[in-house]
N, C-alpha and C positions, 0 to 999 in steps of 0.2 A: 481539608485536603487529606487524601489517603496517606496513611503512614507507610513509608517504604522500608522494608526490611530486606535482609540478605535473601536473595531468591534461590530457589532450588530448581536448576535447569531441567533436571529429570522430571520434576513435578510439572513444570510448564509444558514439557513435551507430552506428558500423560494427559494433561487437561486438553491439549489440542487434539489428541487422539480421540478423546471423548467427544469433542465438538464435531470432529469429522465423522465419527460413528453415528452421532445423532442425525447429522445431515444425510448420511448414507441410508439410515433407517427410513427417513422421510421419502427418499428417492428410490427405495428398494424396488418399486414397481415400474421404474422407468423403462420405456419400450423404445429407446432410441435405436438408430442404426448400429449394426454390429461393427466392431473394430477388429483390426488385424492383430492377433495375439503377438506379444513380444516378451522378452525375458528381462530380468534385472540386469544381466550382463550387457544386453543391448542398450538398455536405458542409460547405463553408466557412461556410454561413449557416443550416444546419439547426438547428432548435430542438425541444425536447420539447414537444409540444402541451399547452397549459394551464398551463405553468410559465414563469416569467419570470426571466431572469438567474440561472439555477441552475448554469451551467457556463461554462468558457472554456478554450481551447486553452492548454496550458502554454508553448507557444512563440509566443503571440500578441504583438502589438505592446506594448511596455512601457507605453505610455499606456493601452491597453485593460486591461492587467493592473492598473494603478494604480486605474482606475475600479472594477474588480471587487473589489479589496481595500479601497477607501476607506471603506465603511460601518463598518469595524472601528473602534470608538472608542478613545480613549486611556483606559486604566484608571488607577486610583490607584497611584502608585509605578511600579516597573519592570514592564512586561508580561512574562508567561511564556508561551513557546511550546514545544510538545511535538511532535516528529516521530517517527512509528512506522514502521519499515521492514518490508519483506517478509521472508520466511524460512520459509514453509510451516508445518510443525508447530512450528518454532522460535518461533511466536507465543506458545507457552506460557511462554517466557522473559520476554517483555514483560508478559504478564498477571501473572506472578509478581513481576516487579520492581516494578510499580506497587503491588501489594498490600503488598510488603515495605517499599517507600518510605513508604507511609502509616503503617505500624506504626513506622517510624523517627521519624515526627512532623515531617518536613521537606518532604513533598510539597506543592507549591503548587497553587492552583486555576489552571487554564490559561486564558489569554485566547484562544489559538489552538491547536487540535489538528489535526494532519494524519496521514493514514494511507495507506499503500501496500500492496496485496496483503494478507498476513496482518495487517499493521499496521492496515489499514482495518477489520478485524473487531473489533479492540481499541478503536479510536478513539472510538466513541460512548460507551463506558463510562468511558474516561479523561476525556472531555469533561464528563461529569456530576459528576466529583469523587467524594466519599464516597458520593454517591447511586448511583453506578454500580459500586461495589465488589462488590455482590451478583452482578452480571453477570460481573465479572472472575473471581469464584470458580467460575463455572460453565463459562465458555468455555475452550477449549484445555486441556481435561482429557481423560484417557483415556476417560472416560464420554461426554463430549460429542462426541468424534470416533470413537466405537466403530464406526460404520458404515464408517469408512475404515481400520480397523485392520489388516485382513487383507492378505496379500501380493497384489500386483497382477500381472496377466498382461500383459507388454508386447506380446503378440500383438494385444491390443485396439487399441493405437495403430497397429501396423503395418497392421492391416486397416481403418484409417480411422475409429477410434473414440477417444475420450479414455480414459485409463486407468480412470477412474471413470465409472459410468453417468451419462447426462444427467440433470441435476436433483439429483445427490447433494449438491453443495455448497449449492445453493439451498434444499434441504430443511433443512439444518443452520442456515442463516441464518434461515429462517422460524421455527425453533424458539426461537431466542434473541433475535430482533428482533421485538417486538410493538408494538401501538399505544401502550401505556403508555410504552415506551422512546422512541418517536418524539415523543410529547407532551412528555416531559421534555427532549428535545433541542430542541424548538421553544421551550420556555420559556427555556432558556439562550441560545438564539440571539437571542431578543427582548431579552435583557438586554445584548447586545452582543458576546458571545463567538462564535467562528467555528469550525465543524467542516468540514474539507475533506478529500476523498479523491481519489485519482487512478486513472483507468483508462487503457487504451491502445486507441485505435481501430485495429483491424486493417486497416481499409480505407484510412484516411488516414495511417497510420504516425505518429500524433501522440498525445501524452499529453493527457488532458482532466482538468481540475480541477473537481470537483463540490462545490457548497455544500450539504452535507446538511442543515445547519440551516435554510436557506431552503426546501428541499424539505419538511422537517418542519413548518415554520411556515406552509406554504401551506394553502389551503382546498380544494385539489383532492382529489377522492375517491380518486384513485390514489396519493396521497402515500406511503402505507405500502408499496405494491407497488414504486414507483420507488425508494424508500429502500433496500429489500431488494435490488432488482436491481442498483443501482449498487455496493453492498457486495459482492455476489456476483461481479460483473464484475471489480472491482478485485482479488479474490483468486483468480480463475480462471486458474491457471497453464496456459499453452498445452500441449496434448497430455495434461495431467493431468485438467483439468476442462473442461467444455464452455464455450465462449464465450457471451456474453449478447447477445441481439438487442434493442436498445433502439429503440423506436418514435420517429421524429422526423418533422418536417414542414417543407416549404418551399413557400410560395405555395399552400397548400391540398393539395399533393401529399404523401402519406405513404409512407414506406419505413422500412426497418430498418437501423440501423448495427450492426456487429459489434464488441463491446468485450470485452476480456480484461484480464489481469494488468497492473496499473499499473506493476509493477516492470520490465516490458519497456522502458519509456521512462526511468524513473529509480527507483532503489531507495528514495530518501527524497524527501520534499517539505517543504522548509523555506521557500524562496522559489522562485518559478517559474524554469524553465530560462532564459528570456529575460533575467531580471533577473540571474542569475548570470553570463551571458555579457556583458551590457552594463555591469553594475555600477550600473545605475540603481536608486535606492531607491524602491520603490513606496509606502512610508509614511514620508515625510520627517519627521524629528524623533523617530521611534520608536527606542527603544534596548532591545529585548527581551532577556531571558535565554533562550537556546535550549538545550533538552534533546533529545537524540536517543537513542532506544532501537533498537539494531540487533538484530533477532531472528535473527541468524545470525553466523557467524564471519567476521572480516576477515582471518584468518591462513591461509596455505597449509596444507593438511593432507595428509600423505603417505598414500597408499593404493595398494596394488598393484591395477592394473586389468587385467582379462583382455582379451586382444586379440580382442574380439568386437564386431561393428558397433554393436549397441545400447548396450553398456556404454561403448565408446569415445566414442560420441556423447553419452551422458548425462554422462560425466566432463568432456568438453570444454565442454559447455554450463554445467556447474557452475563451471568455472574462469573462463569468460567472464563469468558472472554476478557472481562474487566480485570480479573485476578491475573490472568496471563499478561495483560498489558502492563500492570504494575510490576510484574516480574521482569519484563523486558526493560522497562525504564530503570529499575533498580540496578540491573547489570550495567546498563549504559552509564549511569551516574557513577558507579564504582570505577568503571573503566576510565572515565574522564578525571576523576579525582586522583587515581593512581598516577596519571600522567600530567597532572596539573593543567588540564585543558578547561578553559572557560566553557560552561554549558548553561543554556537558558531553556526553560520549558514553559509553554502555555497550554492550557486545556480548557474545556468547557466546565467551568468551576461552579455551575449552579444548575438547578433543575429548570429545564426549559419546556417541560410538559410533553416529552416524547411519547407518542402513541404507537405502540407496536402494530396496531391494526391498520395504521396508515404510515408505514415507515418513511414515506417520502411526502408527507403532508406539507402543504405550503406554509402553515402556521409555524411549524417547527423550523423549517428551512429559513423563514424570515427572521425568527428570533435568533437562530444560531449565527446567521450572517451579520445581524446587527450587533450581537455580542462580540463577534470576532473583529468587526470594524472598529468598535469602540475601544477594545483592548489594544489593538494594533496602533491606533491613533494616539493613545495615551502612553504607549510604550510599556504596557503592563505585563509583567511576567510572574509566574508562580514563585513567590518568595521562598517557599519551603523546598522547591525542587530546582536546585542549581548546584553548580560545581565551581 
């Protein structure tokens, strides 16, 4: 297991800037439709028209973050929080773990569920508890990701395109996220539970936390479309999937923000970045039990890398991502330990033979899902990563 040390938040940010720069370099020739220019000051106050208080910047003022989280009520007994990380096709591990955990008979009903990247696609089903298990059985299977299974040609990226055609991920999300699911999320939201996912604004270089439950519970006719778009954006790995253009408004003027993979800014979302940095408690008096499912490995993996530009770049970005994930987890562990909060972590703790040439290959998905199911059913958590 990776040894966790005190993380350097500025270093983590620098690493993610490098990741974003690498992706931008791959996409530098992109010839997409032009966008309406807007300023940083407009970005700071932009809102999605017709929706109220559905998002906040992850690095916002702690007082504003406290106000955003405050509607979360105190539940009976100790609250349970679940955070689901990124990991691409490793999301199969998280889906399997949740199903195995339920079969173990110890999976709680979560008061707060957060998702980043691949974890965002799992989060709505985890949020619904047993009611969502049917969805967990369908997503992150070789069948559900069949359209992504074949080898990808990196020349698409070099020529200014994402590895997968535009709309490929959005189509999968639309298949498994329907109006019935959104209605069920809305019902749980009204009972007091919260479902949050994170995206990254490629314009502002900031993470945004979205309250999907509040979107679902709105009366806006576009609530399903926005719910799907935010999920798609959170899971849109730069250079792999197309970024999402989210329509916003400032003073009656409309333009589009460009949002992508939430893991670019942080691999997990337990409490917002600003809270981890300042130590301020956004929910005084709360003592939740925190569970984290990492849909990827936290350990270094030896792999002979060919001395070729694209492969060297991909390998470097993978290393940067893993180190950033370790930093995120370190900060969360320290936060939990300072407050005496119980925290458990599970992750893909072995080499499953991931092939970067086939990022959604059925063999890896099957192995990740089987490992997650087995670990969940046995109640197995990483013994070195707990508070």
